[in-house]
N, C-alpha and C positions, 0 to 999 in steps of 0.2 A: 556551484561547488559541490563537492561531496556531503550528503546529508545523511546516507543511509548506510549501514553495516554491510558488508559484502555478503555476510552470512547471517541470516536472523535464525534459522534452525536447520537441523538435518532433516532433511525431507526424504522419505521413502518414495523415491520417482514413480517405480511401476509404471503404470499408464500414462505419467506425465511424459516419458520418453517419446511418445508419439506425439505429443504436441510441442513439442520442442521446436520453437521458431527455426528457420534456415540459417545458416552461417554460425551456430552457436559456438563460435570460438571463445575459449575462456581465456579473457583478457585481465584477469585478476593479478596483473604483473605488477601492482603498485603498491608493494610492501612498505615502500617508504612513505605513503600517505598517512597522514596522522587519522587513526580511525576515531578520534574525539570530534572530527569534523564530518564524519560520514553520519548525517542526520536524516531525518524523514519529512515529508511534505503534507499536505493538505486538506482542503475542503471542498467537498463536492460541489460544484455549481452547475454541473451537467455541461455538455457541449453540443455541437450541432448533431453529433451522432449519439450522444450518451441515452442510455435507456435506464439509467438510474435516477432515483428521485433526489432534489435538491437538498443540500445540507440545512438542516434547520427546520425542514417541512415536516409537519408531523404525520407520523405514521400510524396506519392501522393495526389492528391485531396485538395492541401491547408492545409494539416496538418503540424503544426509546427514542426520543427526540435527539438530534445531534447538532449541536450549534457550533459556529467558527467566527472567527474575527473578520472584519470587512476587507483587510488587507492580504488576506491569504485564501487561495481556493486551488482545488483540484478539478481538472476537466476529464471525465471518463469518456472516451470515443469508443463506441462499438455499437453495432445495429443488432438487433434483436434477431435470434435464429429461428424463431418460429416454433421452437420447442420450448413448452412452458416449463420444463424443469431446467433446462440449461439457461435459460433466461433467468429463473430464480437464482440460480447459482451466480451468474454473472452479477446480478443487483446485490446480493447480500456480499460478495466478495468487494464490491466498492465500499459498501457500508462498513466492512471491516477495517478498511484502509482509513475511512473516515473517523471510526472510532479511535484507532492509535492517534490519529492527528488531534482530536478532540481532547483527548488526555494529555497529549504535549502542551496544547493552549493553555488547558486548565490547570497544568502543573499538578495532575492528581491520576494515579495509577488505579484509584478505585471509582472511576467513572462507571455510570451503569453500562453505557454501549461497549465498552471494552470487554466485559465478560460476556456480554451477549452475543457479540459476534464472533469471538475469538475465544478458544480454549486449548486445553492441553499444552504441547510444546511451543506452540505459537504464542498462547497467552503468556507463558513463562518469559520467553525472548522478548516479546513487547514490552512488558512490565519492564524488565531490566533495561531496555532501550529507552523508554520513557523517562525513566528514573535517571540516566545519563543527562538528559536535557535539563531536568529539575536541578540535579547538582550543579550543571555549569551556568544555570540561571539564564538559558537561551530558549527561544522560539524560532519560528520562521516566517518570511512574507514572501509573497510573490505568487507564482503559478506553476503547478506541476501538472503535466498531461500524461494520462495513460491511453494506451493504444494497443493495436495488435494482438486483440484477445483472442484464444482458441480456448473452448472448453470441451471437457469430456466426462461423461457418466460413467461408472462403474456398477455393476450389480449389486454392490453390498452397502449401499446408501451413501456412497462417496463419490466426490467430484474432484475433477482436477483442472487447474486453469493456468495458463500463461500468458504473460502480457508484459508491454515494456512501459517503462515511466522515462519521462523526458524532464530532468530537475534544471536544465539551462536557465529558466527564469524564475527560481526560486533560491530564497537567500537566508542566512542564519541572521538573527537579530538578537542583540544582548539585551534581555528585558530590563536590566537596571538603567544601562545608557542610552538605550534606544538606538545604538549604532547598529547598521547593516552591513554585513560583509558580502559586498558585490564583486568579488573574484571573478575573472572571466571564466566561463564554463569549458571544461575540457571533455574528452571521451568518457570520462568517469560520470558525468552527469547523464548518462543513459544505461538503464539498468533493465535486465531480464529478471523476472519472477516466475517462480513456479510455485502454486499454492494448492494445497490439498485441503478439501472442505469434506465435512459430514454432516449429513441432514439429522437435526434432533428432532424429538417427540413433538415440538411445536411447528415442525416444518422449516425452522430456520437454518439455512446451509452456514455453520459456523467453520471459520478457517481454523485447521488444527495444526498445520505445518506449513512453514513457508522456506524457500531457499531462494536467494538472489545471486545475481553474476553482474557485477558492476563493470561499464565498459563494453559489455557484450555488442559484438558487431552487428547482430541482427537488429538491435535497437537504436543504432546511430542512423543519423540521417544521410 
């Protein structure tokens, strides 16, 4: 079901345009969809191709530990590029996703990881996004898979990442009643993301801006 908003923030695409996955037809032709049901997913457990650390695993260098419930996870599928900078960008971009999910699970926009991996427009948008979950008394369960990663570095300490998410096996759960909405997945369960990241003084690649395109053909199976 739809769990993420179509647009998280206005991203200055610049270099990202070169990364856009093929056949990126904008299929955001679902204005009748209830945006309240556009929610987000979850916890990084790693996948067979995942280069990112497992959610909840202790991080070195003062990085906050991110924890998740046992009934929800993300799987990040990508292979290391062999470029240390690009690999760091990819790893931190997945941790930004995990940070948002942790805030949803904790019903708390003040978690340490949220502000650690995300800032600027992206942080403002995600805080609003998490607050929607909190207000609705909802969380999510199941699995979301992330794949088709592409990364580019700029000379200004910036990086751009595109990737797809598959939300067909993750579902909204009412925290009070425990009821899970297992509505059948549609094409809107597949989302293309373009993210902008900036490296801070501590060497962390922080997500600063994100735009999403729900139902994008490049991300559909």
